[in-house]
C-alpha positions in Angstrom: 26.6 100.4 -43.9 23.9 102.5 -45.7 23.2 100.8 -49.0 20.5 102.1 -51.5 19.0 99.2 -53.4 16.2 98.1 -55.6 14.5 94.7 -55.2 13.2 93.1 -58.4 12.0 89.6 -59.4 11.7 87.6 -62.5 8.9 85.0 -62.1 9.5 85.0 -58.3 13.3 84.7 -58.6 14.1 87.8 -56.6 17.3 89.8 -56.2 18.6 92.8 -54.5 20.3 95.1 -57.1 22.7 97.9 -56.2 24.5 100.5 -58.3 28.2 99.8 -58.4 28.9 102.9 -60.5 28.1 104.9 -57.4 29.7 102.5 -54.9 32.5 100.5 -56.7 33.7 99.1 -53.3 30.7 96.8 -53.3 32.4 94.5 -55.9 35.1 93.7 -53.4 32.7 93.0 -50.5 29.9 91.5 -52.6 30.0 88.1 -50.9 29.6 89.4 -47.4 27.0 91.9 -48.5 25.0 89.2 -50.3 24.7 87.2 -47.1 23.4 90.2 -45.2 20.9 91.5 -47.6 19.6 88.1 -48.8 18.6 86.9 -45.4 14.8 86.6 -45.4 14.5 87.3 -41.6 17.2 89.8 -40.8 17.9 91.4 -44.2 15.9 92.5 -47.3 15.3 88.9 -48.4 16.3 87.6 -51.8 17.9 84.8 -53.8 21.1 86.8 -54.0 22.8 90.1 -54.7 23.5 91.7 -58.1 25.9 94.7 -58.6 25.6 96.8 -61.7 29.1 98.0 -62.6 31.1 99.7 -65.4 32.6 97.5 -68.1 35.5 98.0 -70.6 34.0 95.6 -73.1 30.2 96.1 -72.8 27.6 98.7 -71.8 27.7 97.5 -68.2 28.9 94.6 -66.0 27.0 92.2 -63.9 28.5 90.9 -60.6 26.3 88.3 -59.0 26.4 86.4 -55.7 24.0 83.7 -54.4 22.3 84.0 -51.0 25.1 82.1 -49.3 27.8 84.5 -50.7 29.1 82.2 -53.4 29.8 83.8 -56.7 27.4 83.1 -59.6 28.9 83.1 -63.1 25.6 83.3 -64.9 22.0 84.1 -64.0 19.4 84.3 -66.7 16.7 86.0 -64.6 19.4 88.2 -63.0 20.5 89.4 -66.4 16.9 90.4 -67.3 16.5 92.2 -64.0 19.8 94.0 -64.5 18.7 95.2 -67.9 15.8 97.0 -66.3 17.8 98.3 -63.4 20.5 99.6 -65.7 18.0 101.7 -67.6 16.1 103.0 -64.6 19.4 103.8 -62.9 20.4 106.0 -65.9 23.5 103.9 -66.5 22.4 102.7 -70.0 20.6 105.1 -72.3 18.7 102.7 -74.6 16.5 99.6 -74.4 19.1 97.4 -76.0 22.5 96.7 -74.3 25.4 94.4 -73.9 26.2 93.1 -70.4 29.5 91.6 -69.4 29.3 88.5 -67.1 31.7 85.9 -65.8 30.4 83.7 -68.6 30.9 86.3 -71.4 29.2 89.2 -73.0 25.4 88.9 -73.2 22.9 90.9 -75.4 19.8 92.1 -73.7 16.7 94.2 -74.6 13.9 95.3 -72.4 10.2 95.0 -73.3 7.6 97.7 -72.7 3.8 97.9 -72.5 1.7 100.3 -74.5 2.3 103.0 -71.8 6.1 102.7 -72.2 6.6 100.9 -68.9 9.2 98.2 -68.7 7.5 94.8 -68.2 10.2 92.3 -69.0 13.4 91.6 -70.9 14.9 89.2 -73.4 18.5 88.0 -73.2 20.7 85.9 -75.4 22.2 83.1 -73.3 25.7 81.5 -73.5 26.3 78.5 -75.7 24.4 75.5 -74.2 26.1 72.2 -73.8 24.2 68.9 -73.3 25.7 65.6 -72.4 25.4 62.7 -74.8 23.8 60.4 -72.3 22.3 60.6 -68.8 23.9 59.7 -65.5 22.3 58.5 -62.3 22.3 59.3 -58.6 20.7 57.1 -55.9 19.0 59.0 -53.1 17.1 57.2 -50.4 17.3 54.0 -52.3 15.8 55.5 -55.5 17.8 56.0 -58.7 17.3 59.3 -60.5 18.6 59.8 -64.1 19.9 63.3 -64.9 21.3 65.0 -67.9 24.2 67.3 -67.5 23.9 70.7 -69.2 25.9 73.9 -69.2 24.6 77.4 -69.7 27.6 79.3 -68.4 26.9 77.4 -65.2 26.3 73.7 -64.4 22.9 72.0 -64.4 21.5 68.6 -63.8 18.1 68.1 -65.5 15.9 65.3 -64.2 12.7 64.4 -66.0 9.7 63.2 -63.8 6.5 61.5 -64.7 4.1 63.7 -62.8 3.7 67.1 -61.2 7.2 68.2 -59.9 5.6 69.4 -56.7 5.4 65.7 -55.8 9.1 65.1 -56.6 11.8 64.8 -53.9 13.7 67.9 -55.0 14.4 68.7 -51.3 16.4 65.5 -51.1 17.9 65.1 -54.5 19.0 68.8 -54.9 21.2 68.8 -51.7 22.5 65.3 -52.5 23.9 66.4 -55.9 25.7 69.3 -54.1 27.7 66.7 -52.3 28.3 64.5 -55.3 32.0 64.3 -56.3 31.1 64.8 -59.9 30.1 68.4 -59.1 32.9 69.8 -56.9 31.6 73.3 -57.3 27.9 72.4 -56.9 25.2 72.2 -59.5 21.8 73.6 -60.2 19.2 70.9 -60.2 15.9 70.9 -62.3 13.1 68.5 -61.9 11.0 68.7 -65.0 7.7 67.4 -66.2 6.9 67.6 -70.0 3.3 68.8 -69.9 2.7 69.4 -73.6 4.3 69.7 -77.0 5.8 73.1 -76.0 5.4 73.2 -72.2 7.6 72.1 -69.3 6.7 72.4 -65.6 9.8 72.8 -63.5 11.2 73.1 -60.0 14.8 74.2 -59.4 17.3 73.8 -56.6 20.0 76.5 -57.1 23.4 75.9 -55.8 24.1 78.6 -53.1 20.5 79.5 -52.7 18.4 76.3 -52.3 15.0 76.0 -54.0 14.0 79.1 -55.9 10.7 80.0 -57.5 12.3 80.4 -60.9 15.6 79.9 -62.6 16.4 81.4 -66.0 19.4 79.4 -66.9 17.7 76.4 -65.5 14.7 77.0 -67.8 17.1 77.2 -70.7 18.9 74.0 -69.7 15.7 72.1 -69.2 14.3 73.3 -72.6 17.4 72.5 -74.5 17.7 69.0 -73.0 14.0 68.4 -73.6 14.4 69.4 -77.2 17.4 67.1 -77.5 15.5 64.0 -76.2 12.3 64.8 -78.0 10.2 65.6 -74.9 9.0 68.8 -76.5 9.0 70.1 -80.0 9.5 73.4 -81.9 11.8 76.4 -81.3 9.8 78.0 -78.6 9.3 76.3 -75.2 7.3 77.6 -72.3 8.7 76.8 -68.9 6.2 77.1 -66.0 7.8 77.6 -62.6 6.4 78.2 -59.1 6.7 82.0 -59.7 5.4 82.3 -63.2 6.3 81.4 -66.8 9.4 82.0 -68.9 9.9 81.5 -72.6 12.9 79.8 -74.2 13.6 80.5 -77.9 16.0 78.1 -79.5 18.0 80.0 -82.1 20.5 77.3 -83.0 21.7 73.8 -82.1 23.4 75.2 -79.0 22.0 78.7 -78.5 18.8 80.1 -77.0 17.2 83.4 -75.8 15.3 83.7 -72.6 12.3 86.0 -72.2 10.1 86.8 -69.3 9.0 89.4 -66.7 11.3 91.8 -64.9 9.3 93.3 -62.0 10.4 96.1 -59.7 9.2 95.3 -56.1 10.5 98.3 -54.1 13.3 100.6 -53.5 15.0 101.0 -50.1 18.1 101.7 -48.1 19.7 98.8 -46.2 21.3 99.6 -42.9 19.9 103.1 -42.7 
């Protein structure tokens, strides 16, 4: 297999992106390809694979797989990276576009600096659902309360009282993947409210393990935090291991996600 690709990251959440307009067969073998390219020792190294493809209902289509080959219905950072990739691949002519995903059609617009270079992107996210009350899980004898949230994919948001770097995400994240309440797995966020409009967060993504950022996780955490009064206002900054994302609430159950979209390098896998 000889596969041209571009690696990009959004606040450290990195993906291999490939042009499915030129190689439509990739959609059918995306799961196996994701496992190969995402391997950080024997592949390119990434949190997953994203294929840009044609769409009958939008300007383009996002197909996304996690590092273990499992299908991802939604990826906030991946959407922002795809917006940049679609323009730089010549598949979308303008800075604003619609992207079809497994969770619906998403609006996206890239952001540029004074020299016209793309620096980031803003995307509208699917309708966000937040549970009416928290649930609990006991791990290593300690009870952890979590809020269920949906952003086109499932999330469990856990508030902590101090720096999330000190929290047992490496134990609680995998434990929730085995919980019968989440038969398809769940993205887990451990979140510390650090200010009136600031959250500090770590994320364990189903199918990839801990990632340096998670766009849909940032939205889930922000919307839950707004619901319970942990932060205030319609703009919430979410600080992650790889950088900062901004969540803009635009309704009771809708939000936009904004942040960097950085090209790392181009290459050819398997050449």
